[in-house]
PAVO-835434 format. One record per residue (C-alpha): residue in one letter; x, z, y. Coordinates in steps of 0.5 Angstrom, whole numbers, padded with zeros to 4 digits, always signed. Each point is the difference from the previous one (the first is absolute). Example, Ala and Ser with C-alpha at 12.3 -4.5 7.8 and 13.67 -1.06 7.14 Angstrom:
<pts>
a+0025+0016-0009;s+0002-0002+0007;
</pts>
This chain:
<pts>
m+0052+0044+0044;h-0001+0007+0001;k-0003+0006-0001;s-0007-0003-0002;v+0001-0003-0006;k+0002+0002-0007;m+0005-0004-0005;f-0003-0004-0006;s-0003+0004-0006;a+0004-0003-0006;i-0003+0002-0006;t+0004+0005-0004;l+0003-0003-0006;a-0002+0001-0006;v+0004+0005-0003;v-0003+0005-0005;t+0005+0007+0002;a-0004+0004-0005;m+0003-0003-0006;a+0006+0001+0003;t+0003+0005-0005;s-0005+0001-0005;g-0002-0007-0002;c-0007-0001-0003;v-0002+0006-0004;t-0004-0001-0007;q-0002+0006-0004;n-0001-0001-0008;y-0003+0005-0005;a+0003+0000-0007;e-0002+0005-0004;e-0004+0004+0006;k+0006+0000+0003;p+0001-0003+0007;v+0007-0005+0000;v+0002-0002+0007;d+0002-0007+0000;r+0004-0003+0006;d-0001-0007+0001;v+0004-0002+0006;n+0001-0008+0000;k+0004-0004+0004;e-0005-0002+0005;q-0001+0007+0001;k+0008+0002+0000;a+0000-0006+0006;k-0005+0003+0004;t+0004+0007+0000;r+0006-0004+0002;i-0004-0003+0006;s-0002+0006+0002;l+0007+0003+0000;a+0002-0006+0004;l-0005+0001+0005;s+0001+0008+0001;y+0008-0003+0001;l-0002-0005+0005;n-0004+0005+0004;m+0006+0005+0000;g+0004-0006+0002;n+0005-0001-0006;m+0000-0007-0001;a+0004-0001-0006;q-0004+0005-0004;a-0006-0004+0002;k+0002-0006-0002;f+0003+0002-0007;n-0006+0003-0002;l-0004-0006+0002;e+0005-0004-0004;r-0001+0005-0006;a-0007-0001+0001;k+0000-0007-0001;e+0004+0000-0006;f-0006+0005-0003;a-0005-0005+0002;p+0002-0007+0003;d-0007-0002+0000;l-0003+0006+0004;v-0003-0002+0007;d+0002+0006+0003;v+0007-0001-0002;y+0000-0006+0005;t-0004+0003+0006;a+0005+0006+0000;f+0005-0004+0000;a-0003-0004+0006;h-0001+0007+0004;y+0007+0002-0002;f+0003-0007+0003;e-0004+0000+0006;v+0002+0007+0002;v+0007-0002-0001;g-0001-0006+0004;e+0000-0005-0006;t-0006-0004+0003;e+0002-0006-0005;q+0000+0004-0006;a-0006+0004+0002;e-0004-0007+0000;e+0003-0002-0006;s-0002+0006-0004;y-0007+0000+0003;r-0001-0007-0003;k+0003+0002-0006;a-0005+0006-0001;l-0005-0006+0002;d+0002-0004-0006;i-0001+0005-0005;e-0007+0002+0003;d-0003-0004+0006;d-0006+0003+0001;n+0003+0007+0001;a-0004+0002+0006;d+0006+0006+0002;t+0005-0005-0001;l-0003-0005+0004;n-0002+0005+0006;n+0007+0003+0000;f+0003-0007+0001;g-0004-0002+0005;v+0002+0006+0004;f+0007-0002-0001;l-0001-0007+0002;c-0004+0002+0006;r+0006+0004+0002;q+0004-0006+0000;q-0005-0003+0005;r-0003-0005-0005;v-0007+0002+0001;s-0004-0006-0003;e+0004+0001-0007;a-0002+0007+0001;e-0007-0001+0001;t+0000-0004-0006;l+0002+0005-0004;f-0004+0005+0003;k-0006-0003-0001;k+0002-0002-0007;a+0000+0007-0002;i-0007+0001+0003;r-0003-0005-0005;v+0003+0004-0006;p-0007+0003-0002;s+0003+0007-0003;y+0004+0001+0007;l-0003+0006+0003;r+0005+0001+0006;v-0003-0006+0004;a-0001+0004+0007;e+0007+0001+0000;t+0002-0007-0001;y-0004-0003+0005;e+0003+0005+0005;n+0006-0002-0002;i-0002-0007+0002;a-0002+0003+0006;l+0006+0002+0002;c+0004-0006-0002;h-0004-0004+0005;l+0001+0006+0005;k+0008-0001-0002;v+0000-0007+0004;n-0006+0002+0005;d-0005-0003-0003;i-0005+0005+0002;d-0007-0004-0001;k+0002-0001-0007;a+0003+0007-0001;e-0007+0002+0002;h-0003-0004-0005;a+0003+0003-0005;m+0000+0007+0002;e-0008-0001+0000;r+0000-0003-0007;s+0004+0007-0002;l-0005+0004+0003;a-0005-0004-0004;h+0003+0002-0006;s+0001+0007+0002;p-0005+0002+0006;n+0003+0007+0002;r+0008-0002-0001;a+0003+0004+0006;t+0006-0005+0001;s-0004-0006+0001;l-0005+0003+0004;l+0005+0002+0005;q+0003-0006+0000;l-0006-0004+0001;a-0001+0005+0006;q+0007-0002+0002;f-0001-0008-0001;k-0007+0001+0004;y+0004+0003+0006;a+0005-0005+0001;k-0005-0005+0000;g-0004+0004+0006;d-0006+0001-0005;y+0000+0007+0002;d-0007+0001-0003;q+0002-0002-0006;a+0006+0004+0000;g-0004+0007+0002;l-0004-0001-0006;y+0006-0001-0005;m+0003+0006+0003;s-0007+0004-0001;r+0000-0002-0007;f+0008+0001-0001;e-0001+0007+0002;l-0006+0001-0005;a+0004-0003-0006;t+0006+0005+0002;r-0003+0006+0003;r+0008+0000+0002;f+0003-0001+0007;t+0006-0003+0002;p+0004+0000+0007;q+0000-0008-0001;a-0008-0001-0001;m-0002+0005+0005;a+0004-0004+0005;l-0003-0006-0002;a-0007+0003+0000;f+0002+0003+0007;k+0001-0007+0002;i-0006-0004-0003;q-0004+0006+0004;q+0003-0002+0006;n-0001-0007+0000;m-0006+0001-0002;g-0001+0004+0006;n-0002+0006-0004;a+0004+0005+0005;e-0002+0006-0003;i+0001-0001-0007;a+0006-0003+0001;e+0002+0006+0004;n-0002+0004-0006;y+0004-0004-0005;a+0006+0001+0005;k-0001+0008+0000;m+0000+0000-0008;l+0006-0004+0000;i+0004+0005+0005;n-0003+0006-0004;m+0001-0003-0007;f+0007-0003+0001;p+0003+0002+0006;e+0007-0002-0002;s-0002-0007-0002;e+0002-0006+0003;q-0007-0002+0002;a-0001+0007+0003;q+0006-0001+0005;s-0002-0007+0002;y-0007+0003+0002;l+0003+0005+0004;e+0005-0005+0003;d-0004-0006+0002;g-0007+0001-0003;l+0002-0004-0007;i+0000-0006+0005;r+0004-0004-0006;i-0001+0002-0008;a+0002-0004-0006;e-0006-0004-0001;d+0001-0003+0007;d+0007-0003-0003;l-0005-0003-0005;a-0004-0003+0005;e+0006-0004+0004;r+0001-0002-0007;y-0006-0003-0001;h+0000-0003+0007;r+0006-0004-0001;y-0002-0002-0007;v-0007-0003+0003;l+0004-0003+0006;k+0006-0003-0005;t-0006-0003-0005;a-0004-0003+0005;a+0006-0003+0003;l+0002-0003-0007;s-0007-0002-0001;t+0001-0004+0007;t+0006-0003-0002;g-0003-0003-0007;k-0006-0003+0004;q+0004-0003+0005;t+0005-0003-0005;a-0006-0003-0004;r-0003-0003+0006;v+0008-0003+0001;k+0000-0003-0007;k-0007-0003+0000;s+0001-0003+0007;v+0007-0003-0003;v-0004-0003-0006;k-0006-0003+0004;s+0005-0003+0005;k+0003-0004-0007;q-0007-0002-0002;q-0001-0003+0007;s+0006-0004+0001;p+0004-0001-0006;q+0004-0005+0003;g+0001+0004+0006;d+0007+0003+0003;a+0002+0005-0006;s+0004+0004+0006;a-0007+0002+0002;v-0002+0003-0006;v+0007+0004-0001;s-0001+0002+0007;a-0007+0003-0001;a+0003+0003-0007;t+0006+0003+0003;k-0003+0003+0007;p+0001+0008+0000;v-0007+0003-0001;s-0002+0005+0005;l-0004+0006-0001;p-0007-0001+0004;a+0000+0005+0006;t-0004+0006-0002;q+0000+0002+0008;d-0002-0005+0006;k+0004-0003+0005;g+0004+0004+0004;k+0000+0006-0005;p+0007+0002-0003;q+0001-0003-0006;n+0003+0007-0004;k+0001-0002-0008;p-0004+0005-0004;p+0005+0005-0003;v+0002-0002-0007;d+0000+0006-0005;n+0007+0001-0003;s-0002+0007-0003;s+0002-0003-0007;s+0003+0006-0002;s-0004+0005+0002;k-0003+0004-0005;t-0007+0000-0004;q-0003+0006+0002;t-0007+0004-0001;a-0003+0006+0002;a+0004+0004-0004;t+0007-0003+0002;p+0000+0002+0008;v+0004-0004+0005;k+0005+0000+0006;q-0003+0001+0007;q+0002-0005+0005;t+0001+0003+0007;s-0003-0006+0004;p-0008+0001+0001;v-0004-0005-0002;q-0008+0000+0000;p-0003-0001-0006;p-0004-0007-0001;a-0007-0001+0001;i-0001-0007-0003;n-0001-0002-0007;a+0002-0007-0003;a-0006-0004+0001;a+0000+0002+0007;f+0007-0003+0001;a-0002-0006-0004;v-0005-0002+0006;n+0004+0002+0005;k+0006-0005-0003;q-0005-0006-0001;t-0003+0001+0007;p+0005+0003+0005;k-0002+0003+0007;p+0004-0002+0006;a+0004+0005+0003;v-0004+0001+0006;t-0007+0000-0002;a-0004+0001+0006;v+0001-0001+0008;g+0000+0007+0000;n+0007+0001-0003;q+0003-0005+0004;a-0003+0004+0006;a+0002+0006-0002;a+0007-0003-0002;s+0001-0002+0008;a-0003+0007+0002;i+0006+0003-0003;n+0004-0005+0002;v+0002-0003-0008;d+0002-0006-0001;g-0002-0004-0006;p-0005+0001-0006;v-0003+0007-0001;h-0005+0004-0004;i-0005+0005+0003;v-0001+0006-0005;a-0007+0001-0002;k-0003+0005-0004;g+0002+0000-0007;d+0007-0003+0001;n+0007+0003-0002;l+0007-0003+0000;y-0001-0002-0007;r-0006-0004+0001;i+0003-0004+0007;s+0007-0002-0004;l-0004-0003-0006;k-0005-0004+0005;y+0006-0003+0004;n+0005+0000-0005;i+0005+0005+0004;t+0003+0006-0003;i-0002+0007+0001;s+0007+0001+0003;t+0001-0006+0004;l-0007+0002+0004;r+0003+0007+0001;r+0006-0003+0003;w-0004-0005+0004;n-0005+0006+0003;d+0006+0006+0000;l-0005+0004-0005;v+0003+0006-0002;d-0005+0001-0006;e-0006-0004-0002;n-0005+0004+0003;i-0004-0006+0005;h-0006+0001+0003;v-0007-0004+0002;g+0002-0005+0006;q+0007+0000-0001;v+0003-0006+0002;i+0005-0002-0006;r+0006-0006+0001;l+0000-0005-0005;s+0007-0003+0003;r+0006+0002+0002;p+0000+0003+0007;k+0004-0004+0005;k+0006+0004+0002;
</pts>
């Protein structure tokens, strides 16, 4: 994604570096004189080799990293840490199949090692295998002695975020917060999720908790706070955040964006767009499934009613192309919902900022529940005689929407299933600022 979301927090490999050189030191007393015995066993030697391997790996010396891992394996072939370290090495060098084999070998040795389960889950999530990853994360959480539960729930959230399922990501992040109420990363990400869904009141509450938990300000967090307050109508508070942003981080991308365009677009607006596309895509798939089920049911019913009837009728019914029910009324342009192809987008959190995009997009002002209602009970493009009269008055052919209080282009695009860029093109809008009473075309203007 972008600057708004951090990378996965993989649990650090259990490597005991303190024993790297000295081993376990034991003192015996013979004739009242201390005698130091160095009891360096094979497992400790293996851990020393693992520590060296990881150091070489961080320096980019892959040959020495692998050499030390092989030596560690010779010392302790049944040590879990050896195989989790190998898995990390193989992932770094791009050998994903061998990395997976190493994780599975580690779990063969100790199937309830929570750190291994968590790290394997992170690995699978990077491969877009979200369901398998979540299973491993939850298995780690169920280990009674496991203490890093909040971090693993956060990993579940980030994994769902990787495939744009913000609803599940939000639920997992709330679970993370339940286990660690002052966890700053979870608080900030929940503020981001609420902002993306248009729930600005809740976003503001999470931002306040985030500020209390960290006492630290970042340009990204200030930009988000500014946009939240702006959307809540708190102009004075929003302006205070803007002043802090400029004074404390004058060279930041967010400060420069505020000076140039008033922070029309921030990283979380990209998240909002991803959520919008995901909701549309999910709704379309759900509708397709229901329609297909109805067709199959109709075919079965036909067979039952006329077992001796013409078989061609049944074949025709079963093979007839299934079309999606229109989400718009007759006369409204049938734009296909945008499909999210951003499978290569990086999973992010508050700690990993994202690139600002140049096309200004107003933050969303709708949540999933509201969309579901609109999807089930679609409204016509022209909802009142007043709209038709307004269209006639300004000589606009086709359906229109009259901007009401609280409307923005995002709401309108969601309501009529027309992309924001298309609305701007049809209405010659240079930006996304619209005003109450403005007439918005809902079809391509005639040349």
